[in-house]
C-alpha positions in Angstrom: 8.0 21.1 -42.5 8.1 22.2 -38.9 5.8 24.9 -37.6 7.3 27.8 -35.6 4.9 29.6 -33.3 4.4 33.3 -33.9 4.4 34.2 -30.2 7.6 34.9 -28.2 9.1 31.8 -26.6 10.0 33.4 -23.3 9.9 31.7 -19.9 6.5 33.1 -18.9 4.9 31.8 -22.1 6.4 28.4 -21.7 5.1 28.2 -18.1 1.6 29.1 -19.2 1.8 26.4 -21.8 2.9 23.8 -19.3 0.1 24.9 -16.9 -2.5 24.6 -19.6 -1.2 21.1 -20.6 -1.4 20.0 -16.9 -5.1 20.9 -16.8 -7.6 18.0 -17.4 -11.2 18.9 -17.0 -10.3 22.0 -15.1 -8.3 20.1 -12.5 -4.6 20.6 -12.2 -2.6 17.4 -12.6 -0.8 18.2 -9.3 -4.0 18.6 -7.3 -4.2 16.6 -4.2 -7.2 14.3 -3.5 -8.8 14.3 -0.1 -7.9 11.0 1.5 -10.6 9.3 3.6 -9.8 6.0 5.3 -12.5 3.5 6.3 -11.1 1.0 8.9 -12.6 -1.9 10.8 -12.6 -1.7 14.5 -12.6 -5.5 14.3 -12.8 -8.1 11.6 -16.2 -9.1 10.1 -17.9 -5.7 10.8 -18.9 -5.0 7.2 -16.1 -2.5 6.6 -15.8 -3.2 2.8 -19.5 -3.1 2.3 -19.7 0.3 4.1 -16.8 1.7 2.1 -18.1 0.5 -1.2 -21.6 1.8 -0.7 -20.4 5.1 0.6 -18.3 5.6 -2.5 -21.3 4.7 -4.7 -23.5 7.2 -2.7 -20.9 9.9 -3.2 -20.7 9.1 -6.9 -24.4 9.2 -7.3 -24.4 12.6 -5.6 -22.0 13.9 -8.2 -18.7 13.6 -6.4 -15.6 12.4 -8.2 -14.6 9.4 -6.1 -11.9 6.7 -6.2 -12.2 3.6 -4.0 -9.0 1.7 -3.2 -8.8 -1.6 -1.5 -5.8 -1.7 0.9 -7.0 -4.6 3.0 -4.1 -7.1 2.8 -6.1 -10.1 3.8 -8.7 -10.6 1.1 -10.1 -9.5 -2.2 -13.0 -7.7 -0.5 -13.7 -4.9 -2.9 -13.1 -7.1 -6.0 -15.7 -9.6 -4.7 -18.3 -7.0 -3.7 -17.9 -5.1 -7.0 -17.7 -8.2 -9.2 -14.2 -7.4 -10.4 -11.0 -9.4 -10.9 -8.1 -7.8 -9.2 -5.2 -7.1 -11.5 -2.6 -6.2 -8.9 -1.7 -7.0 -5.3 -0.9 -4.4 -2.6 2.7 -5.8 -2.4 3.2 -5.0 -6.1 2.0 -1.4 -5.6 4.3 -1.0 -2.6 7.4 -2.1 -4.6 7.2 1.1 -6.6 7.5 -0.8 -9.9 3.8 -0.4 -10.7 1.7 2.8 -10.8 -1.7 2.5 -9.2 -3.1 4.8 -12.0 -2.8 1.9 -14.4 -5.2 -0.3 -12.4 -8.1 2.1 -11.8 -11.3 0.7 -13.4 -14.8 2.3 -13.8 -17.3 2.1 -11.0 -20.8 3.3 -10.5 -21.7 6.8 -11.5 -18.3 7.6 -13.1 -16.5 6.7 -9.9 -13.2 4.7 -10.0 -12.2 1.5 -8.3 -8.9 -0.1 -7.5 -9.6 -3.7 -6.4 -6.5 -5.5 -5.2 -5.5 -9.1 -4.5 -4.7 -10.5 -1.1 -1.1 -9.7 0.1 1.7 -12.2 0.8 3.6 -9.7 2.9 1.6 -10.0 6.1 1.6 -6.2 6.4 5.4 -6.1 7.0 6.2 -3.2 4.6 8.9 -0.6 4.9 7.7 2.8 5.9 9.3 4.5 2.9 7.4 2.2 0.5 4.2 2.9 2.4 4.8 6.7 2.2 5.5 6.5 -1.5 2.2 4.7 -2.1 0.3 7.2 0.0 1.8 10.0 -2.1 0.6 8.3 -5.2 -2.9 8.0 -3.7 -3.0 11.7 -2.8 -1.8 12.5 -6.3 -5.1 11.1 -7.7 -6.5 14.7 -7.6 -6.7 14.9 -11.4 -9.0 11.9 -11.3 -10.9 12.2 -8.0 -11.8 14.8 -5.4 -12.2 12.1 -2.7 -10.3 8.9 -2.3 -12.0 6.3 -0.1 -9.6 3.6 1.2 -10.7 0.3 2.6 -7.9 -0.3 5.1 -9.2 -3.6 6.5 -8.9 -4.2 10.3 -5.3 -5.1 10.9 -2.7 -2.9 12.6 0.0 -2.8 9.9 2.7 -0.2 8.9 0.3 0.9 6.2 -2.6 1.4 8.6 -0.4 3.5 10.9 0.7 5.7 8.1 -2.8 6.1 6.9 -3.8 7.1 10.4 -1.1 9.8 10.4 -1.7 11.1 6.8 -5.4 10.7 6.1 -7.5 13.8 6.3 -10.4 11.8 7.7 -10.1 8.4 9.5 -13.4 6.6 9.9 -13.6 3.5 12.2 -16.5 1.1 11.5 -18.0 -0.4 14.6 -21.0 -2.6 15.6 -23.2 -1.7 18.6 -21.9 -4.6 20.8 -19.6 -4.6 23.8 -17.0 -6.7 22.1 -16.9 -4.6 18.9 -16.7 -1.3 20.9 -13.9 -2.6 23.1 -11.9 -4.0 20.2 -12.4 -0.7 18.2 -11.2 1.4 21.1 -8.1 -0.7 21.6 -7.2 -0.3 17.9 -7.8 3.4 18.1 -5.6 3.6 21.3 -2.7 1.7 19.5 -2.9 4.1 16.5 -3.1 7.2 18.6 -0.1 6.2 20.7 1.9 5.9 17.6 0.9 9.2 16.0 -1.6 11.5 17.7 -4.6 12.9 15.9 -7.1 15.4 17.1 -10.3 13.7 15.9 -11.3 10.2 14.7 -14.7 9.5 13.3 -16.9 6.4 13.6 -19.7 4.7 11.7 -22.0 2.3 13.6 -22.8 -0.5 11.2 -25.8 -2.8 11.7 -27.4 -0.5 14.2 -30.8 -1.6 15.4 -32.3 2.0 15.5 -31.4 5.5 14.6 -30.5 6.5 18.1 -29.4 3.3 19.7 -25.7 3.9 19.1 -25.5 7.5 20.4 -24.7 6.6 24.0 -22.1 4.1 22.9 -20.2 6.7 20.8 -20.6 9.3 23.6 -19.0 6.9 26.1 -16.1 6.2 23.7 -15.6 9.9 23.2 -15.5 10.6 26.9 -13.0 7.9 27.6 -10.9 8.8 24.5 -10.7 12.5 25.4 -9.6 11.6 29.0 -7.0 9.0 28.2 -6.0 9.6 24.6 -6.5 13.3 24.1 -8.6 12.3 21.1 -12.2 13.3 20.2 -14.5 10.6 18.8 -17.2 11.9 16.5 -20.0 9.9 14.9 -20.7 10.5 11.2 -23.8 8.3 11.3 -25.1 4.7 11.4 -26.2 2.0 9.0 -29.2 0.1 10.0 -29.5 -3.7 9.9 -30.6 -4.9 6.5 -30.8 -8.5 5.3 -30.9 -7.2 1.7 -27.3 -6.0 2.0 -26.1 -9.6 1.5 -28.3 -10.1 -1.5 -26.9 -7.0 -3.1 -23.3 -8.1 -2.4 -24.0 -11.5 -4.0 -25.3 -9.8 -7.1 -22.3 -7.5 -7.2 -24.5 -4.5 -7.0 -24.2 -1.6 -4.5 -26.9 -1.8 -1.9 -27.6 1.9 -2.2 -28.5 1.4 -5.9 -30.3 -1.9 -5.7 -32.4 -0.9 -2.7 -32.3 2.9 -3.0 -35.4 3.5 -0.8 -34.4 1.2 2.0 -33.8 2.8 5.4 -30.2 1.5 5.4 -29.6 3.1 2.0 -31.0 6.4 3.3 -28.7 6.2 6.3 -25.7 5.6 3.9 -26.8 8.6 1.9 -26.9 10.8 5.0 -23.3 9.7 5.9 -22.2 10.5 2.3 -23.7 14.0 2.7 -21.8 14.4 5.9 -18.6 13.3 4.2 -19.2 15.9 1.4 -19.6 18.7 4.1 -16.5 17.5 5.9 -14.6 17.4 2.6 -15.5 21.0 1.8 -14.2 22.1 5.2 -10.9 20.3 4.9 -7.7 21.6 3.4 -6.7 20.0 0.1 -3.1 19.6 1.3 -2.7 16.8 3.9 0.4 17.3 5.9 2.4 15.1 8.3 1.4 17.3 11.1 -1.1 16.2 13.6 -4.2 15.3 11.5 -7.7 16.5 12.0 
């Protein structure tokens, strides 16, 4: 026997019912996640390690975070997190697979999407890339912040992430070669789609203040020639223990919580939270902040 509701079945009532069903844990199903990209100014700068540990620090601080590996060249996040990738970036870009299905639990109730290396060499149609980015931003019912490891290559996916991400963070090392390579990648991305601001993290810094002049120099040059501000969101100090944590598939910030490098990562995570609160929840295709 069917049950007929006693309340009127008018349009307003039905809309309220749909809205209620769309709520999960107080978050609307259509809520947009804030999309933060972590990108290597060159290869072998520790981009994946920085991204993974930032996500863990954010999770431990009570933020809802999803970390997605969109580096086409390796299984970086899977290796560092001790996970087996169940999907490749190419498969996500075909549109046949929904990335929601491949999210797995991470530290402190965060989520991970480890991916396999790509066979497509980064040659993906812009329409497919945009569709994937829309899926990522649609993770708002699961995460407030999505951290994306974008690798260090200049692909169509990187260029669209530069255009669409609310925060684009370039990982650098305090060496002349890394600074030069990082600036050239920023210049290429900015020429394709101008932003107002790009942020940098100086990884493997020898001291708390040793990288300040390097970032200031990049900022001066970038403002003059690219009309782009370069802002530091912090540094990560050199730590031999980071390799040991990675080999044990444990986040450095958890295994060595009191280490100076962990403290610096925690400070960057705090900065990301403050930036997150100041940003709109609705990324647009206009000139990004």
